[in-house]
C-alpha positions in Angstrom: 43.9 42.9 -25.1 44.4 39.5 -26.7 46.6 38.6 -29.6 45.9 35.8 -32.1 47.4 34.1 -35.1 43.9 33.6 -36.6 43.2 37.2 -37.5 44.6 38.0 -41.0 44.7 41.2 -43.0 46.5 41.8 -46.3 49.5 43.9 -45.8 51.0 46.2 -48.5 54.7 45.4 -49.2 57.4 47.9 -49.8 60.5 46.3 -51.2 63.8 47.4 -49.7 66.1 44.6 -50.8 69.8 44.3 -51.3 69.3 41.7 -54.0 66.1 40.8 -55.8 64.9 39.7 -59.2 63.1 42.4 -61.2 60.4 41.9 -63.8 58.7 45.1 -64.9 56.1 45.8 -67.6 56.7 49.1 -69.4 53.5 49.9 -71.3 52.1 52.8 -73.2 48.8 54.2 -72.1 47.6 54.0 -75.7 48.6 52.0 -78.8 51.8 53.1 -80.3 55.2 52.0 -81.7 57.5 49.6 -79.9 61.2 50.5 -80.5 63.0 47.6 -78.8 63.4 43.9 -79.7 63.4 40.8 -77.6 66.7 40.1 -75.7 67.9 43.7 -76.2 69.9 45.2 -73.4 68.5 48.6 -72.3 69.6 51.4 -69.9 67.2 53.5 -67.7 66.8 56.4 -70.2 66.4 54.2 -73.4 63.1 54.7 -75.2 61.0 51.5 -75.1 58.0 52.7 -77.1 56.4 56.0 -78.2 52.9 57.1 -79.0 50.5 60.1 -79.2 48.4 61.1 -76.2 45.0 62.9 -76.6 44.7 63.0 -80.4 42.7 65.8 -81.9 39.6 65.2 -84.0 39.0 67.8 -86.8 35.7 67.9 -88.6 36.2 69.5 -92.0 33.0 70.8 -93.7 32.6 69.9 -97.4 28.8 70.0 -97.8 28.8 73.4 -99.4 30.9 72.2 -102.3 29.1 68.9 -102.7 25.7 70.6 -103.0 27.0 72.7 -105.9 28.1 69.6 -107.9 26.1 67.9 -110.6 24.4 64.6 -109.8 26.9 61.8 -110.0 29.9 64.1 -109.8 29.9 64.8 -106.0 31.7 61.7 -105.0 34.5 62.2 -107.6 35.2 65.6 -105.9 36.5 63.8 -102.8 40.1 62.9 -103.5 40.8 60.9 -100.3 39.8 57.6 -98.7 39.0 56.4 -95.2 42.2 55.4 -93.3 44.4 57.4 -95.7 47.1 59.6 -94.2 47.2 63.2 -95.1 49.6 66.1 -94.5 48.6 69.6 -93.6 47.6 71.5 -96.8 46.8 68.3 -98.8 43.7 68.7 -101.0 40.7 66.8 -99.7 38.0 68.0 -102.0 38.2 70.0 -105.3 35.7 71.2 -107.8 36.2 71.3 -111.6 35.5 74.0 -114.0 36.4 77.7 -114.5 36.0 78.6 -110.8 37.8 75.8 -109.1 37.5 75.5 -105.4 39.4 73.2 -103.0 39.2 72.2 -99.4 42.6 71.4 -97.8 43.5 69.4 -94.7 43.9 71.8 -91.7 46.5 69.4 -90.1 48.3 66.2 -90.8 46.6 63.0 -89.6 44.4 60.0 -90.6 41.0 60.2 -92.2 38.5 58.4 -90.0 35.3 59.1 -91.8 33.9 60.6 -95.0 30.2 61.7 -95.3 28.3 63.9 -97.7 28.9 66.9 -95.4 32.1 66.3 -93.5 35.5 64.7 -93.5 36.7 63.6 -90.0 40.5 63.7 -89.5 42.4 62.4 -86.4 45.5 64.5 -85.9 48.4 63.4 -83.6 48.2 64.6 -80.0 51.0 65.1 -77.5 54.1 62.9 -78.3 54.9 60.5 -75.5 58.0 58.5 -75.0 58.1 55.5 -72.6 61.5 55.1 -70.9 62.9 51.8 -69.5 63.5 53.2 -66.0 66.1 50.6 -65.3 69.0 48.7 -66.8 68.1 45.2 -67.9 67.1 43.0 -70.8 63.9 42.9 -72.9 62.2 39.6 -71.9 59.0 40.0 -74.0 57.5 42.4 -76.5 53.9 43.5 -76.0 52.8 44.5 -79.6 51.8 48.1 -80.0 52.1 48.8 -76.2 55.7 48.1 -74.9 57.8 45.4 -73.3 58.5 43.3 -70.2 62.0 44.0 -68.8 64.0 41.8 -66.5 67.0 42.5 -64.3 68.6 41.8 -60.9 69.8 44.2 -58.3 69.1 46.3 -55.3 65.6 47.7 -55.0 64.3 50.6 -52.9 60.7 51.6 -53.4 59.3 55.0 -52.5 55.9 56.6 -52.1 55.9 59.6 -54.4 57.6 60.6 -57.7 57.3 63.5 -60.1 56.9 61.3 -63.1 60.5 61.5 -64.6 63.3 59.0 -65.1 67.0 59.5 -64.5 70.2 57.8 -63.8 73.7 58.5 -62.6 76.4 57.8 -60.0 75.0 57.9 -56.5 76.3 60.6 -54.1 75.4 60.7 -50.4 75.0 64.2 -48.9 73.6 63.4 -45.4 75.1 61.8 -42.3 71.9 60.6 -40.6 68.3 59.7 -41.7 66.7 63.0 -40.5 69.3 65.4 -41.9 68.2 68.3 -44.2 69.6 68.7 -47.7 70.4 72.3 -48.4 71.5 74.2 -51.5 75.0 74.8 -49.9 75.6 71.0 -50.2 75.3 71.1 -54.0 77.7 72.3 -56.6 78.2 72.4 -60.4 80.4 69.2 -60.4 77.2 67.1 -59.6 75.9 67.4 -63.2 74.5 64.0 -64.3 74.8 62.5 -60.8 72.0 61.3 -58.4 72.0 62.8 -55.0 70.6 61.1 -51.9 69.4 63.6 -49.3 67.1 63.6 -46.3 64.5 66.3 -45.9 64.1 69.3 -48.3 62.2 72.4 -47.3 63.9 75.1 -49.5 62.9 75.4 -53.1 66.4 76.6 -53.9 67.6 72.9 -53.6 65.2 71.7 -56.3 65.9 74.7 -58.6 69.6 74.4 -58.3 69.6 70.6 -58.8 67.6 71.2 -62.0 69.9 74.0 -63.1 72.9 71.8 -62.7 71.1 69.0 -64.7 71.6 66.4 -62.0 70.6 62.8 -62.8 68.0 62.9 -60.0 67.2 63.4 -56.3 66.4 60.6 -53.9 64.9 62.2 -50.8 63.4 60.9 -47.6 60.8 63.6 -47.4 59.9 67.1 -48.6 57.8 70.0 -47.6 54.4 69.6 -49.2 54.5 73.1 -50.7 57.3 72.0 -53.0 55.3 69.3 -54.8 54.0 71.6 -57.6 57.6 72.9 -58.3 59.0 69.3 -58.3 56.3 68.4 -60.9 57.3 71.2 -63.2 61.1 70.7 -63.1 62.9 68.5 -65.6 64.6 66.6 -62.7 63.6 63.2 -61.4 62.6 63.5 -57.7 61.5 60.5 -55.6 60.4 60.5 -52.0 61.0 57.4 -49.9 58.7 58.4 -47.0 56.4 61.2 -48.0 55.6 64.9 -47.3 56.6 66.6 -44.1 59.8 66.2 -42.1 60.0 62.4 -42.0 63.4 60.6 -41.4 64.5 58.0 -44.0 63.8 54.5 -42.7 66.9 52.7 -41.5 66.7 49.9 -44.1 66.7 52.3 -47.1 69.3 54.6 -45.4 71.7 51.7 -44.9 71.3 50.3 -48.5 71.8 53.7 -50.1 74.8 54.8 -48.0 76.6 51.5 -48.6 76.2 51.8 -52.3 77.7 55.3 -52.8 79.4 55.9 -56.1 77.5 53.1 -57.8 75.3 53.7 -60.8 71.6 54.0 -59.9 68.4 54.3 -61.8 65.7 56.6 -60.5 62.2 55.8 -61.8 60.1 58.5 -60.2 56.7 57.3 -61.7 53.4 57.9 -60.0 52.3 55.2 -57.5 49.5 53.2 -59.1 48.2 50.6 -56.6 45.9 48.9 -59.1 48.8 48.2 -61.6 51.5 47.8 -58.9 53.7 50.5 -60.5 55.4 52.7 -57.9 58.4 55.0 -57.7 61.7 53.1 -57.1 65.4 53.2 -57.0 67.3 50.4 -58.7 71.0 49.4 -58.6 71.6 46.7 -61.2 73.8 43.8 -60.2 75.1 40.8 -62.1 73.9 38.3 -59.5 70.6 36.6 -59.8 67.9 37.3 -57.2 64.5 36.0 -56.4 61.4 38.1 -57.1 59.8 39.3 -53.9 56.0 39.2 -53.1 53.8 42.2 -53.7 51.6 41.6 -50.6 51.8 39.7 -47.3 49.6 39.1 -44.3 50.2 40.9 -41.0 51.6 38.3 -38.6 54.2 38.0 -35.8 57.8 38.3 -36.9 57.2 40.6 -39.9 59.5 43.7 -40.3 57.3 46.7 -40.8 57.6 50.5 -41.4 55.4 52.9 -39.6 54.1 55.5 -42.0 52.3 58.0 -39.7 53.5 60.3 -36.8 54.8 60.1 -34.1 56.8 57.1 -35.3 56.8 57.8 -39.1 59.8 56.2 -40.8 60.6 53.9 -37.8 61.2 50.2 -38.6 60.0 47.6 -36.2 59.0 43.9 -35.8 55.4 42.7 -35.3 55.1 41.0 -31.9 51.5 40.1 -32.3 48.3 41.1 -34.1 45.5 42.1 -31.7 42.3 40.0 -31.9 40.1 43.0 -30.9 39.9 46.4 -32.4 41.4 49.3 -30.5 40.0 52.8 -30.0 42.2 55.6 -31.3 42.3 59.1 -29.7 40.0 60.3 -32.5 37.4 57.8 -31.4 37.8 55.5 -34.4 38.0 51.8 -33.8 40.5 49.8 -35.9 42.6 46.7 -36.1 46.1 47.0 -34.7 49.3 45.2 -33.8 52.0 45.4 -31.2 55.3 46.5 -32.7 58.7 46.5 -31.2 60.6 49.5 -32.6 64.3 49.2 -33.5 67.0 50.7 -31.4 65.4 49.9 -28.1 62.5 52.4 -28.3 60.1 49.8 -26.9 56.8 48.3 -27.9 53.9 50.4 -29.3 50.4 49.7 -30.6 50.1 50.7 -34.2 46.9 50.5 -36.4 47.5 48.1 -39.3 46.5 50.8 -41.8 49.5 52.9 -40.6 52.1 50.3 -41.5 53.6 48.5 -44.5 55.7 45.4 -44.7 59.4 45.8 -45.5 60.8 42.9 -47.6 
């Protein structure tokens, strides 16, 4: 097969950097209240903004009262206005006379509409608090939505998170990238601290870590059956490689193990390719770094991580990108590259879709 420098394909980038500049948008999914100010210093668990998700809309019938009123008196019975805030139990409509009748607000909220037959109230939904997810400074306020945060430090991006944010001193509990983290490695003294482990297959590890109120778990991989449990627990969990028994890539393993006992932030948010948000571990540093690119092009010399078996988690260097598509054992034809795997494991042909760039 021939290799060429002419063929180009966009390559996703995973940042595993000892020092980089960070600029992160923290935005509510709906309009709400911003609680920080420009230039303010924040910590990972500080609340940036808050709002209400999935508000309820309540249609309050009033037509039966209006119909009994004399001509010209119906509108006077309505004691509220559009956009007015009401509390549960507040009077919305009342009749006059000997047999007075009233209609009260079934819940607190804002009146959106008033007609001859109904009053429409928007009641607050589920409260939502947006956390900073990192230590840094507020660079810019986005009115009603959130803020832009800036910082410098070590950055290690993962592939899956359970949606929570945590922080604490980093503890290393494994000796090699493919070690398994077991419940016997944990103890009550780890409260508030973030543990770096390899692979987890026993649900007791997650349950005990949550019971102890640890600051978070940074894992290489996890048995897929544990994902629902991890989603339910009030414990930030981030996977650097994915589901299954996948060793931690050497770049991330080295960065984490050389930063033991430093304060780390675990932002285990969902990976959203369209917005660029992804789960990540951040160790803030006082030294300024350059912001890394979000994408690259597959080309010779790039450091890549293989993300599928049998070389999942291996780091290598692109020797060349093949000019012609290769046929996989499944029969699928795809673009690929020749990759030299670290530690003398030799050269292998890897589909481009099965790699990401490590920068």
